mmCIF file of the N, C-alpha and C atoms, coordinates in Angstrom:
data_MODEL
# 
_entry.id   MODEL 
# 
loop_
_atom_site.group_PDB 
_atom_site.id 
_atom_site.type_symbol 
_atom_site.label_atom_id 
_atom_site.label_alt_id 
_atom_site.label_comp_id 
_atom_site.label_asym_id 
_atom_site.label_entity_id 
_atom_site.label_seq_id 
_atom_site.pdbx_PDB_ins_code 
_atom_site.Cartn_x 
_atom_site.Cartn_y 
_atom_site.Cartn_z 
_atom_site.occupancy 
_atom_site.B_iso_or_equiv 
_atom_site.pdbx_formal_charge 
_atom_site.auth_seq_id 
_atom_site.auth_comp_id 
_atom_site.auth_asym_id 
_atom_site.auth_atom_id 
_atom_site.pdbx_PDB_model_num 
ATOM 1   N N  . VAL A 1 1  ? 25.033 11.801 -12.282 1.00 0.00 ? 1  VAL A N  1 
ATOM 2   C CA . VAL A 1 1  ? 26.028 12.591 -11.526 1.00 0.00 ? 1  VAL A CA 1 
ATOM 3   C C  . VAL A 1 1  ? 27.411 12.395 -12.146 1.00 0.00 ? 1  VAL A C  1 
ATOM 4   N N  . ILE A 1 2  ? 28.055 13.491 -12.475 1.00 0.00 ? 2  ILE A N  1 
ATOM 5   C CA . ILE A 1 2  ? 29.395 13.429 -13.062 1.00 0.00 ? 2  ILE A CA 1 
ATOM 6   C C  . ILE A 1 2  ? 30.441 13.510 -11.953 1.00 0.00 ? 2  ILE A C  1 
ATOM 7   N N  . ALA A 1 3  ? 31.377 12.596 -11.970 1.00 0.00 ? 3  ALA A N  1 
ATOM 8   C CA . ALA A 1 3  ? 32.433 12.597 -10.958 1.00 0.00 ? 3  ALA A CA 1 
ATOM 9   C C  . ALA A 1 3  ? 33.233 13.894 -11.047 1.00 0.00 ? 3  ALA A C  1 
ATOM 10  N N  . PRO A 1 4  ? 33.508 14.516 -9.899  1.00 0.00 ? 4  PRO A N  1 
ATOM 11  C CA . PRO A 1 4  ? 34.268 15.786 -9.891  1.00 0.00 ? 4  PRO A CA 1 
ATOM 12  C C  . PRO A 1 4  ? 35.593 15.680 -10.639 1.00 0.00 ? 4  PRO A C  1 
ATOM 13  N N  . GLN A 1 5  ? 36.274 14.546 -10.499 1.00 0.00 ? 5  GLN A N  1 
ATOM 14  C CA . GLN A 1 5  ? 37.571 14.382 -11.171 1.00 0.00 ? 5  GLN A CA 1 
ATOM 15  C C  . GLN A 1 5  ? 37.394 14.399 -12.680 1.00 0.00 ? 5  GLN A C  1 
ATOM 16  N N  . LEU A 1 6  ? 36.345 13.702 -13.154 1.00 0.00 ? 6  LEU A N  1 
ATOM 17  C CA . LEU A 1 6  ? 36.077 13.659 -14.589 1.00 0.00 ? 6  LEU A CA 1 
ATOM 18  C C  . LEU A 1 6  ? 35.716 15.049 -15.088 1.00 0.00 ? 6  LEU A C  1 
ATOM 19  N N  . PHE A 1 7  ? 34.901 15.758 -14.322 1.00 0.00 ? 7  PHE A N  1 
ATOM 20  C CA . PHE A 1 7  ? 34.499 17.108 -14.702 1.00 0.00 ? 7  PHE A CA 1 
ATOM 21  C C  . PHE A 1 7  ? 35.720 18.018 -14.801 1.00 0.00 ? 7  PHE A C  1 
ATOM 22  N N  . ALA A 1 8  ? 36.612 17.910 -13.818 1.00 0.00 ? 8  ALA A N  1 
ATOM 23  C CA . ALA A 1 8  ? 37.829 18.728 -13.817 1.00 0.00 ? 8  ALA A CA 1 
ATOM 24  C C  . ALA A 1 8  ? 38.686 18.404 -15.038 1.00 0.00 ? 8  ALA A C  1 
ATOM 25  N N  . THR A 1 9  ? 38.729 17.125 -15.398 1.00 0.00 ? 9  THR A N  1 
ATOM 26  C CA . THR A 1 9  ? 39.512 16.710 -16.567 1.00 0.00 ? 9  THR A CA 1 
ATOM 27  C C  . THR A 1 9  ? 38.938 17.305 -17.841 1.00 0.00 ? 9  THR A C  1 
ATOM 28  N N  . VAL A 1 10 ? 37.604 17.305 -17.937 1.00 0.00 ? 10 VAL A N  1 
ATOM 29  C CA . VAL A 1 10 ? 36.950 17.872 -19.122 1.00 0.00 ? 10 VAL A CA 1 
ATOM 30  C C  . VAL A 1 10 ? 37.209 19.368 -19.199 1.00 0.00 ? 10 VAL A C  1 
ATOM 31  N N  . VAL A 1 11 ? 37.080 20.055 -18.063 1.00 0.00 ? 11 VAL A N  1 
ATOM 32  C CA . VAL A 1 11 ? 37.325 21.502 -18.032 1.00 0.00 ? 11 VAL A CA 1 
ATOM 33  C C  . VAL A 1 11 ? 38.766 21.788 -18.434 1.00 0.00 ? 11 VAL A C  1 
ATOM 34  N N  . LEU A 1 12 ? 39.690 20.996 -17.906 1.00 0.00 ? 12 LEU A N  1 
ATOM 35  C CA . LEU A 1 12 ? 41.105 21.183 -18.228 1.00 0.00 ? 12 LEU A CA 1 
ATOM 36  C C  . LEU A 1 12 ? 41.341 20.952 -19.714 1.00 0.00 ? 12 LEU A C  1 
ATOM 37  N N  . SER A 1 13 ? 40.631 19.974 -20.275 1.00 0.00 ? 13 SER A N  1 
ATOM 38  C CA . SER A 1 13 ? 40.763 19.685 -21.702 1.00 0.00 ? 13 SER A CA 1 
ATOM 39  C C  . SER A 1 13 ? 40.295 20.867 -22.541 1.00 0.00 ? 13 SER A C  1 
ATOM 40  N N  . PHE A 1 14 ? 39.181 21.478 -22.130 1.00 0.00 ? 14 PHE A N  1 
ATOM 41  C CA . PHE A 1 14 ? 38.679 22.639 -22.865 1.00 0.00 ? 14 PHE A CA 1 
ATOM 42  C C  . PHE A 1 14 ? 39.672 23.788 -22.772 1.00 0.00 ? 14 PHE A C  1 
ATOM 43  N N  . ARG A 1 15 ? 40.224 24.001 -21.588 1.00 0.00 ? 15 ARG A N  1 
ATOM 44  C CA . ARG A 1 15 ? 41.194 25.081 -21.415 1.00 0.00 ? 15 ARG A CA 1 
ATOM 45  C C  . ARG A 1 15 ? 42.426 24.833 -22.266 1.00 0.00 ? 15 ARG A C  1 
ATOM 46  N N  . THR A 1 16 ? 42.846 23.570 -22.325 1.00 0.00 ? 16 THR A N  1 
ATOM 47  C CA . THR A 1 16 ? 44.018 23.218 -23.125 1.00 0.00 ? 16 THR A CA 1 
ATOM 48  C C  . THR A 1 16 ? 43.736 23.469 -24.602 1.00 0.00 ? 16 THR A C  1 
ATOM 49  N N  . SER A 1 17 ? 42.508 23.162 -25.020 1.00 0.00 ? 17 SER A N  1 
ATOM 50  C CA . SER A 1 17 ? 42.143 23.361 -26.423 1.00 0.00 ? 17 SER A CA 1 
ATOM 51  C C  . SER A 1 17 ? 42.131 24.843 -26.767 1.00 0.00 ? 17 SER A C  1 
ATOM 52  N N  . ARG A 1 18 ? 41.622 25.664 -25.843 1.00 0.00 ? 18 ARG A N  1 
ATOM 53  C CA . ARG A 1 18 ? 41.524 27.103 -26.098 1.00 0.00 ? 18 ARG A CA 1 
ATOM 54  C C  . ARG A 1 18 ? 42.891 27.758 -26.054 1.00 0.00 ? 18 ARG A C  1 
ATOM 55  N N  . ASN A 1 19 ? 43.742 27.278 -25.170 1.00 0.00 ? 19 ASN A N  1 
ATOM 56  C CA . ASN A 1 19 ? 45.068 27.886 -25.013 1.00 0.00 ? 19 ASN A CA 1 
ATOM 57  C C  . ASN A 1 19 ? 46.145 26.838 -25.277 1.00 0.00 ? 19 ASN A C  1 
ATOM 58  N N  . GLU A 1 20 ? 46.028 26.176 -26.421 1.00 0.00 ? 20 GLU A N  1 
ATOM 59  C CA . GLU A 1 20 ? 46.927 25.055 -26.727 1.00 0.00 ? 20 GLU A CA 1 
ATOM 60  C C  . GLU A 1 20 ? 48.390 25.486 -26.735 1.00 0.00 ? 20 GLU A C  1 
ATOM 61  N N  . ALA A 1 21 ? 48.679 26.598 -27.368 1.00 0.00 ? 21 ALA A N  1 
ATOM 62  C CA . ALA A 1 21 ? 50.062 27.058 -27.451 1.00 0.00 ? 21 ALA A CA 1 
ATOM 63  C C  . ALA A 1 21 ? 50.634 27.296 -26.056 1.00 0.00 ? 21 ALA A C  1 
ATOM 64  N N  . LEU A 1 22 ? 49.869 28.013 -25.221 1.00 0.00 ? 22 LEU A N  1 
ATOM 65  C CA . LEU A 1 22 ? 50.333 28.307 -23.868 1.00 0.00 ? 22 LEU A CA 1 
ATOM 66  C C  . LEU A 1 22 ? 50.483 27.023 -23.067 1.00 0.00 ? 22 LEU A C  1 
ATOM 67  N N  . ALA A 1 23 ? 49.524 26.115 -23.223 1.00 0.00 ? 23 ALA A N  1 
ATOM 68  C CA . ALA A 1 23 ? 49.575 24.846 -22.492 1.00 0.00 ? 23 ALA A CA 1 
ATOM 69  C C  . ALA A 1 23 ? 50.811 24.045 -22.891 1.00 0.00 ? 23 ALA A C  1 
ATOM 70  N N  . LEU A 1 24 ? 51.110 24.028 -24.193 1.00 0.00 ? 24 LEU A N  1 
ATOM 71  C CA . LEU A 1 24 ? 52.285 23.292 -24.668 1.00 0.00 ? 24 LEU A CA 1 
ATOM 72  C C  . LEU A 1 24 ? 53.560 23.927 -24.126 1.00 0.00 ? 24 LEU A C  1 
ATOM 73  N N  . GLN A 1 25 ? 53.588 25.255 -24.053 1.00 0.00 ? 25 GLN A N  1 
ATOM 74  C CA . GLN A 1 25 ? 54.762 25.941 -23.517 1.00 0.00 ? 25 GLN A CA 1 
ATOM 75  C C  . GLN A 1 25 ? 54.957 25.588 -22.051 1.00 0.00 ? 25 GLN A C  1 
ATOM 76  N N  . GLU A 1 26 ? 53.848 25.569 -21.283 1.00 0.00 ? 26 GLU A N  1 
ATOM 77  C CA . GLU A 1 26 ? 53.935 25.238 -19.863 1.00 0.00 ? 26 GLU A CA 1 
ATOM 78  C C  . GLU A 1 26 ? 54.390 23.793 -19.685 1.00 0.00 ? 26 GLU A C  1 
ATOM 79  N N  . LEU A 1 27 ? 53.818 22.889 -20.500 1.00 0.00 ? 27 LEU A N  1 
ATOM 80  C CA . LEU A 1 27 ? 54.184 21.478 -20.423 1.00 0.00 ? 27 LEU A CA 1 
ATOM 81  C C  . LEU A 1 27 ? 55.659 21.301 -20.751 1.00 0.00 ? 27 LEU A C  1 
ATOM 82  N N  . GLY A 1 28 ? 56.115 22.009 -21.770 1.00 0.00 ? 28 GLY A N  1 
ATOM 83  C CA . GLY A 1 28 ? 57.518 21.925 -22.155 1.00 0.00 ? 28 GLY A CA 1 
ATOM 84  C C  . GLY A 1 28 ? 58.430 22.420 -21.048 1.00 0.00 ? 28 GLY A C  1 
ATOM 85  N N  . ALA A 1 29 ? 58.044 23.528 -20.408 1.00 0.00 ? 29 ALA A N  1 
ATOM 86  C CA . ALA A 1 29 ? 58.857 24.088 -19.329 1.00 0.00 ? 29 ALA A CA 1 
ATOM 87  C C  . ALA A 1 29 ? 58.935 23.117 -18.154 1.00 0.00 ? 29 ALA A C  1 
ATOM 88  N N  . VAL A 1 30 ? 57.788 22.523 -17.813 1.00 0.00 ? 30 VAL A N  1 
ATOM 89  C CA . VAL A 1 30 ? 57.761 21.566 -16.698 1.00 0.00 ? 30 VAL A CA 1 
ATOM 90  C C  . VAL A 1 30 ? 58.613 20.351 -17.020 1.00 0.00 ? 30 VAL A C  1 
ATOM 91  N N  . THR A 1 31 ? 58.509 19.874 -18.263 1.00 0.00 ? 31 THR A N  1 
ATOM 92  C CA . THR A 1 31 ? 59.290 18.704 -18.678 1.00 0.00 ? 31 THR A CA 1 
ATOM 93  C C  . THR A 1 31 ? 60.780 19.001 -18.600 1.00 0.00 ? 31 THR A C  1 
ATOM 94  N N  . ILE A 1 32 ? 61.181 20.169 -19.085 1.00 0.00 ? 32 ILE A N  1 
ATOM 95  C CA . ILE A 1 32 ? 62.595 20.559 -19.057 1.00 0.00 ? 32 ILE A CA 1 
ATOM 96  C C  . ILE A 1 32 ? 63.078 20.675 -17.616 1.00 0.00 ? 32 ILE A C  1 
ATOM 97  N N  . ASN A 1 33 ? 62.243 21.264 -16.750 1.00 0.00 ? 33 ASN A N  1 
ATOM 98  C CA . ASN A 1 33 ? 62.618 21.413 -15.343 1.00 0.00 ? 33 ASN A CA 1 
ATOM 99  C C  . ASN A 1 33 ? 62.801 20.054 -14.684 1.00 0.00 ? 33 ASN A C  1 
ATOM 100 N N  . ARG A 1 34 ? 61.900 19.122 -14.990 1.00 0.00 ? 34 ARG A N  1 
ATOM 101 C CA . ARG A 1 34 ? 61.989 17.786 -14.394 1.00 0.00 ? 34 ARG A CA 1 
ATOM 102 C C  . ARG A 1 34 ? 63.218 17.047 -14.910 1.00 0.00 ? 34 ARG A C  1 
ATOM 103 N N  . LEU A 1 35 ? 63.502 17.199 -16.213 1.00 0.00 ? 35 LEU A N  1 
ATOM 104 C CA . LEU A 1 35 ? 64.686 16.549 -16.777 1.00 0.00 ? 35 LEU A CA 1 
ATOM 105 C C  . LEU A 1 35 ? 65.948 17.142 -16.164 1.00 0.00 ? 35 LEU A C  1 
ATOM 106 N N  . GLY A 1 36 ? 65.940 18.465 -15.984 1.00 0.00 ? 36 GLY A N  1 
ATOM 107 C CA . GLY A 1 36 ? 67.099 19.132 -15.412 1.00 0.00 ? 36 GLY A CA 1 
ATOM 108 C C  . GLY A 1 36 ? 67.319 18.745 -13.959 1.00 0.00 ? 36 GLY A C  1 
ATOM 109 N N  . ALA A 1 37 ? 66.219 18.425 -13.256 1.00 0.00 ? 37 ALA A N  1 
ATOM 110 C CA . ALA A 1 37 ? 66.325 18.068 -11.845 1.00 0.00 ? 37 ALA A CA 1 
ATOM 111 C C  . ALA A 1 37 ? 66.575 16.580 -11.657 1.00 0.00 ? 37 ALA A C  1 
ATOM 112 N N  . SER A 1 38 ? 66.507 15.823 -12.757 1.00 0.00 ? 38 SER A N  1 
ATOM 113 C CA . SER A 1 38 ? 66.695 14.376 -12.672 1.00 0.00 ? 38 SER A CA 1 
ATOM 114 C C  . SER A 1 38 ? 68.172 14.032 -12.503 1.00 0.00 ? 38 SER A C  1 
ATOM 115 N N  . PRO A 1 39 ? 68.490 13.244 -11.485 1.00 0.00 ? 39 PRO A N  1 
ATOM 116 C CA . PRO A 1 39 ? 69.892 12.853 -11.241 1.00 0.00 ? 39 PRO A CA 1 
ATOM 117 C C  . PRO A 1 39 ? 70.501 12.141 -12.443 1.00 0.00 ? 39 PRO A C  1 
ATOM 118 N N  . ARG A 1 40 ? 69.678 11.357 -13.153 1.00 0.00 ? 40 ARG A N  1 
ATOM 119 C CA . ARG A 1 40 ? 70.176 10.621 -14.316 1.00 0.00 ? 40 ARG A CA 1 
ATOM 120 C C  . ARG A 1 40 ? 70.567 11.572 -15.437 1.00 0.00 ? 40 ARG A C  1 
ATOM 121 N N  . HIS A 1 41 ? 69.923 12.741 -15.471 1.00 0.00 ? 41 HIS A N  1 
ATOM 122 C CA . HIS A 1 41 ? 70.164 13.674 -16.564 1.00 0.00 ? 41 HIS A CA 1 
ATOM 123 C C  . HIS A 1 41 ? 71.439 14.487 -16.314 1.00 0.00 ? 41 HIS A C  1 
ATOM 124 N N  . ARG A 1 42 ? 71.829 14.616 -15.067 1.00 0.00 ? 42 ARG A N  1 
ATOM 125 C CA . ARG A 1 42 ? 73.008 15.416 -14.737 1.00 0.00 ? 42 ARG A CA 1 
ATOM 126 C C  . ARG A 1 42 ? 74.293 14.623 -14.985 1.00 0.00 ? 42 ARG A C  1 
ATOM 127 N N  . VAL A 1 43 ? 75.308 15.350 -15.407 1.00 0.00 ? 43 VAL A N  1 
ATOM 128 C CA . VAL A 1 43 ? 76.598 14.700 -15.629 1.00 0.00 ? 43 VAL A CA 1 
ATOM 129 C C  . VAL A 1 43 ? 77.499 15.046 -14.454 1.00 0.00 ? 43 VAL A C  1 
ATOM 130 N N  . THR A 1 44 ? 77.794 14.051 -13.623 1.00 0.00 ? 44 THR A N  1 
ATOM 131 C CA . THR A 1 44 ? 78.641 14.299 -12.455 1.00 0.00 ? 44 THR A CA 1 
ATOM 132 C C  . THR A 1 44 ? 80.004 13.675 -12.699 1.00 0.00 ? 44 THR A C  1 
ATOM 133 N N  . GLY A 1 45 ? 80.995 14.555 -13.045 1.00 0.00 ? 45 GLY A N  1 
ATOM 134 C CA . GLY A 1 45 ? 82.355 14.149 -13.356 1.00 0.00 ? 45 GLY A CA 1 
ATOM 135 C C  . GLY A 1 45 ? 82.681 12.791 -12.825 1.00 0.00 ? 45 GLY A C  1 
# 
């Protein structure tokens, strides 16, 4: 029996492999959004 979480991870890995460029773009966008929302990243006069 394969654990559902492991199965989901494998499926996600295959999707990432098939759509690597799109996945990297999404990851980059999320990273930028998180950095932009981070209090440490903001410059408060």
